[in-house]
N, C-alpha and C positions, 0 to 999 in steps of 0.2 A: 566593458561588457563581456560576459561569459561567452564561450563557444561550446557547442553541444555536439556530442555524438550519440546517436540512438542505437542501443543494442536491442534488436528485435524489431522487425519492420512489418508487423501485422497491423491489425485494426488500430490498436493503441499507438503504435509507432507512427502511422499516417496521421492520426489525430494530433499527436504531439508536434509533428512537423508543421501542421497547419497553425497551431498556436504559436510556435516559434516564429513563423513567417509573419503572423499578425502583430507580434511584439517587436519585430525587427531584430531578433536574436539569430546569430549565424549558426546554421546547421552544417557542420563539417562533413558528416557522413551518417548514413543510416545503414547498419550492417546486420546481416544474419550470422556473420562469422566474426565476432568482435575481436578474437585473438589475432586476426590478420591486420589490425590497425597498428601502424608503426608506433613505437614507444615515444618518439619525439613529437608525434602528433597528439597522442593520447594525453601526454603530460600537460598540454595546453588546454585541455577540454574537460568538461563535465560529462560523464556518461550517464544517460538515463536508460535504465535497464528494465524492459518489459518483455521478458522471454518466457521460457518454460522452466519448471523446477529443476529438471535434469540438466538443462543448459546452464542455469545459474550455478548449480552445485559444481559443475565442471569448470566454470569460468571465473568464479568470484576471486580466486587468488590472482588471476591475471588483471582483473579490474582494480584490486587493491594495490597491486605492484606498479601499475602503469599509468593510471588516470590521475588527473589533478584532483578530482572529486567524483563521487558516485551517488546517484539517486536510484534506489532500488524499488521498483514497483512489482517485481515478480514475487509471487507467494509460493507456499508449499515447501519452505525450508526451515520452518520453525524448530524442528528437531536438532538443527545444527546452528541455531541462532548465536549461541555463545561463542562457538568456534569461529563463525563469520565475523562477529563483532571484534573478537580478540585479534583476528588477523588484520582487519582494517586498522585497528589501534596500533598494532605492531608495525605496520607499514607507514603509519602517520598520515593516512589518506582520509580526508573528511568524507563521511558517509551519512546519508539520510535514508531511512527505510520506513515503509508503511504498507499495510495490507490494502489501504485505500487512500488516495490523495484528494478525494473530494473534501472540500471544506465542510460541507454539510454533514458528511459521514463522520468527520473528526469531532464535530460538535455533538453528534449522536453518541460517539464513544464517551465523551465527557458527561453527557446527560445520563447514560446508562450506568456509569460509575457512581454518579451522585444518587440516582434512584435506588440502586442496589444498596448503598450505604443507609439510606433513609428507611428502606423497607426491611432491613435485616432484623430478624427476631419477631416479625409480625405474621409469619406463616404464608408468605407469598411464594408461589412456585413459578420459576422462569421458563419461558419457551421462546425459541428463536425460529423465525421463518424467513428464508431468503428465496427470492424469485429472480431468475435470469433467463436470457435467451437460450435457445436450444443448441447454440454453437459452443456454449461454455463447457469446457471439458472437466473441470474440477467441481466436486460437490462433497461437502459444503464449500461455499466460497471462502476465500481467505478472510474477508470482512466478517462473515458470520462466525468463523473460528475466533477472530479477535474479540468479537462481542462476547462470545462464550467464555473466553479467558477472563475478561473483565468481570463478568457476573460471578464466575467461580471464585476469582481472587477476593472479591468484596463480600459476596453473599454466602459463599461457602457451599454453593450448589452448582453442579455441572449441568447446564440446561440441555435439553434435547434440541437438536437442530433439524428442521424440516427443509429440504431442498426441493424447489419446483423449477422445472425447465419448460418454458413455453414461449412461442413466438419470437419476437425480437426485443424482449424486455431488457433495457440496459442494466437494471438492478433495483430491487426493492428489498429492504431489510427491516424487519419488525421484531422488536424485543417486547415480549408480553410478560407481565407479572400478574398472576391470578391468585386470588384468595377465595374463601367460601363466600365472601361478601361482595367482591368487586374485581374489576380487571383494569390494569393500567397498561396502555400500549404506546410504545415510542417507535415511530416509523420514519425512515428516510427513503424517498423515491427519486432515483435519477431519471431525468428526461432524455439524456444522451450521454455519450462517453466524454463529451467536451469538458465537463467538470473535473473528471479524473485527470485529463491532459493538462488543464489549467493549473491544477494543484501540483502536478509533477514538475511543470515549468517553474512555478513559484518556488518549489523546493530547490530546484537547480540554482535559482537566483540567490537563495539563502546560503548557498555554499561559499559565496564570496567572503573571505575572511573568517570562515568557520573552521573550528578545530574539533576533532573527535567524531564520535558516532552518536546520532540522535534519531529518535523516533519523530516523525513529522509532527504529530500532535503536540509534542513537548515544545516545539518551536513556535507554534501558532496559537496555542490556547493559554 
């Protein structure tokens, strides 16, 4: 059975801790200062990283050099993605990354990719709306950006992304395709953060015997 160290001990870190306890998986440490973890400890563990973009940019080399495997839930580093992936590959450290570890959201990714392919050439205009709680610092969300990239890659149109911040909403993402005749909407609504934590722990379990760098959706769909 794997052992886990959590990098970032905010709301998601606490939720991941609860999921690990429910599944009987050992949590070795939950740290806001991941570089303080001794190498001999890190090598025996999977790191689940839910920090901030600036923290991840500063720490990803340490993660790649020292941990047995890494699951990255932090977003906001897409501009250095190839650099990060190359470094993990160079270090030979298994890594799984995703902008969202919810199983439902990953099915949404697949559905949006398929819908974009089917609608191509028929005059449909895409639009993305994401709604989150007022505490969320980034806008648009990493998930919305990922959906936008999928649409742009397949449909060849860069969709406008509308960000709404209200109350304590865990997360709602809607991708809309509109023509002069009709509208198709695909929506995922999270009821809590538990789904994200469950997916991150599932990803950590997938690192056993895994080699290379993988996007989470490629491993489950």
